N, C-alpha and C positions, 0 to 999 in steps of 0.2 A: 876854338872853332866858331866862326861867325857865319850866319846865313842871311838870306835876303830879308828876313823878318826882324833882324836885330835893330834896336832903336838908337844905338849909338853910345851906350854906356858899356864900359869894359867889364869883362867877367871878374877881373880882380876887384874892381869896385863893387860888383854885385855880391861877391863872397862876403866882404866886410859889411855891406849894407844888410845882408841877410842876418848876420850875427847881431847887428844893432837892432834890427826889427824883432828878432827873437827875444832879445833881452827886454825890449820895450813891451812886447806882447805878454811875457811872463809877468812883468810889473803890472800891466793893466789887468791881467787875470787875477792877480793878488788883490787888487783894489775891488774888482767885481765880486770876488769871493766873500768879502765882508758882509754885504747885504744878503747874499745867498745864505751864508752861514747863520747869521742872526735871524733871518726870516724863516729858515727851515727848522732850526733847532731851538730858538729862543734863548740861546746861551751867549753871553757876552763875548766879544771878540778877544778880550784879554785871556779868556780861558779856552780859546780855540785849540791851541797846541796840545793841551793835556786831554781835551775832550774828543779829539779826532780819532783816538784809538778805541773809543766806546762804540760797540756795534750798534747801539741805539741811534747813532748819528751817521750811519753808513750811507744813507741816501744823500745827505748833504755833501759828504766826502766824495761820492761818486759824481755828483753834479760839478763840484769844484774841480775835480781831476779832469773831467771831460772839457770844461771851459779852458783849463790850463793847456791841455793838449791842442785844442783848436786854435786858441789865440797865441800861444807861445811857439807852436811848431808848424801847424798846417797853413794858417793864413799868412804868416811872414814869408814863407816860401812862395806862395801864390802871388803875393803882392810884389815881391822882388822880381819874380819871373815876368810879371806884367810890366814892370818898369824897364826890363831889359829887352823884351821881345813882344812882337805883335801877336804871337801865338803862344801865350805863356804855358798852357797845358801841354802843348807839343814840346816846348823847351824842357819841361820837367820830366816828360816821358810818359804822360798819362794816355796819350792818343795812339801809341804804337800798338799794333795788333799782336796778339799772342795766339799760339796754337797748342794742341793737346800734347805734342811731343815735348815742347818746352815746359809745359806744366808738369808732365811726368818726370822729366829730368830734375826740375826744381824740387819736387817732392823727394827724389832720391838723394840729391845733394844736401838738402836740409836734414834729412834723417841721418846721413853719414856724418855730417858736420856736428850734429848734436851728440853723437857718440864720440867723435874726435875731441869735442870740447871738454869731455871729462878728463882728458890728459892735461889740458891747460888748467883746469880746476885743481888737479893734483899738484901741478907745479906751483900754482898760486898759494895753495895751502901749505906747501913745503918751504916757502920763502921765510928766512929768518927775520923776525921783527922784534923790537923791544917790548917789554911787558906793558909799558904805558901805551904804546901804539896798539897793541893787541886789545887792551881794555877799551880803547876808543873805537876801534873797528868792530869789536863785538857789540858795543852799544849801538853803533850805526845799524848793524844787521838786525839786532833785536828790535829797534825802533821801526825799521822798515817792515819786518815780519808782523809786528803788532798792527801796523797800519793796513797791511794787506789783509790780515785776519779780520779787521774791522770792516773793510770794503767788500770782501769777496763773498761772505755769507755762505752760499752753497748748501742751504737747508732744503732745497727743492730743485726739481729740474728747471723750473722757471728762473731761479736764482743762478743756476749753472749757465743757462743760455745768456742771461744778462751779463754774467761775469765774462763769458766769451767775447761779448761786445766791448765791455768796459776795459777789461784787462788784456784782451788779445787783439781784437780787430782795430779798435781806435788807436792804441799805441802804434800798431803796425802801420796804419795809414798815415798818421801824423809824423812819426819818427822817420819813416822812409822818405816822405815828401821833403822834410827838412834836411836830413843828413845825406841821402843819396841823390834825390832829384834836385836838391838845391846846392848844399855845400860841396859835395863831391863833384857834381856836374860842373859847377862854376869854376872850382879850383882846377879841375882837369883841363877845361877849356882855356884857362888862364896860363897855366904852367906848361901844358903839353906833356906832363909827366903823370900818367894815370896811376901807376903803382904808388908813387909818393902821395898823390891825392887820396887814394884809397886808405893808405896807412894813417895819414894825418886825421882824416875824418873818422876813421875807426877808433882812434885814440880819443877823439872828442866824444864820440858816441858812447864809449865805455865810461869815460869820466862823468858824463851826464847822468849816469845811474848811481853815482855816489856809493859804490860798493867795492871795498878792497878785495874781498874774497872772490868776487865774481869778475874782477877786472880783466884777467887774461882770457877767460872763457868768452866774455862779451867782446873783447878785442878781436879774438879769432872769428867769432860769428859776424862781427862788423866787417872784417875783411872778406868773408864769404859773401855777405850781402853786397859789399862794394864791388866785388868781381862780377857778381850776377848783373849788376847794373852796368858796369863797364863793358861787358861783353854783349849785352842785349839792348841797352838803352830803353828797356821797357819797365816802367816803374811798377806796374801791376804785378809783375813776376816777383819783384822785391817784397811788395806788400803781402803777397801770398806766402812767400817763404817765411817772412817775419811772423805772420799770423800763425802758421803751422807751429813754429817754435813756441810762441806764447800759448797757443791752444793746448799743446801737449802738456805744458806745465800746469795749466788750469785744470785740465782733465785728470791729470795724475793726482792732484790735490783732492779733487771731487771724489775720485774712486777710493782714495785712502780714507776720506771722511766717511764714505758709505760703509767702510770696514770697521768703523768705530774709533778711528783716530781723530784727534782734534786738528783744526786747521794749522795751529802752531807746530804740532808734531809733523804734519804732512809737509809743510813748507820747509821744515828743517831737514827732511830726508832728501839728500841729493847725492849723486855719484861723483866721486873724484878718484880716478884710478889711472895709472900709467898705461893700462891696457888700451885706453882710447887712442894711443898713438898708431895702432895698427889700422885705424880707419883713415889716416891721412892720405895714404896712397889711393884709397878708394875715392876720396874727395877729389884728388888731383885728376884721376882718370875720368870721373864724371864731368869735371869741368872741361877737359879736353873734348869730350863728346858734345857737351853743351855749346862750346864755342864753335864747333864744327857745324852744328845744325842751326845755329842762331846767328843770322846776319844782322849786324847793327844797322838800323835805318840810316840812310844817307840824307844829308841836308843840302838843299839847293843853295849853291853859292855862284852867283853870276855877276853881272855888271854892277849890281847894287852893293855887292860886298865891298867893304872898305879896305884901305891900304894896310897891309900887315904890319908896317913899321909903326903904326899908331895904336896898335892893339893894347899896349901896356899903359896907355894914358886913360884917364877916366872917361874921356869922350874921344871917339875916333871918327 
């Protein structure tokens, strides 16, 4: 779907450009993280990996994570949109208006989807894998939990609020801009196959979290977020839904810690049950209602729109 503000680069090219910019952004963030780490901790870069799990270095880890999200996720999507369109924020979906009915339904969909995701966690944990793979996946989960424990803190209400920003809002903003506003958006416009685009980007979204045990549940939530964007075109609704999901997790850990549990124990507590399947019809019903009350904004296509036959070329 091209509009009068398109600059002449195809969305197929934009999709791959965005992937390249994201890889480059992550690489640049890694380079920038070196002086940040040494300057804030005084620890040599050669000992960075083993020292990142030390809570004493949590401030440096928070800054590095924030820089990575911004340079590797947010800015590449904005840059690519700028190269494709004269109104990049409109293209990504930032400028579309939202209303309270949509916000309410997004809350309901997100809550139902979180319950339904426990079924996919159950399926994921039931998959047969070799002992060697299990040991590898367990180590990945343990390393991730240790890093979260080092970052999140949660020793006071102030640290809880900061964690909501670092662990909930910032990932929601940056990941939704990259995956839904950028990759899914460009791929849908290129292929004219929204469901395929939602599925492909949801797989990429889940893979990017490097978690075997959470793969299917994140894939499912990725599809939910993808459909929210496909039906509304409003990126702030996606960011809000993603934030709710993250904030609930952070808040649950905080509450469990106030009850005397360690962060490691709190992170390890998660639901995986086949009972979650009963929420799938609820999710579907809520999406039917959401689609009914949410009209996707139309884009102006007039005399300036280019020939459809040239849309699969890098320039049209």
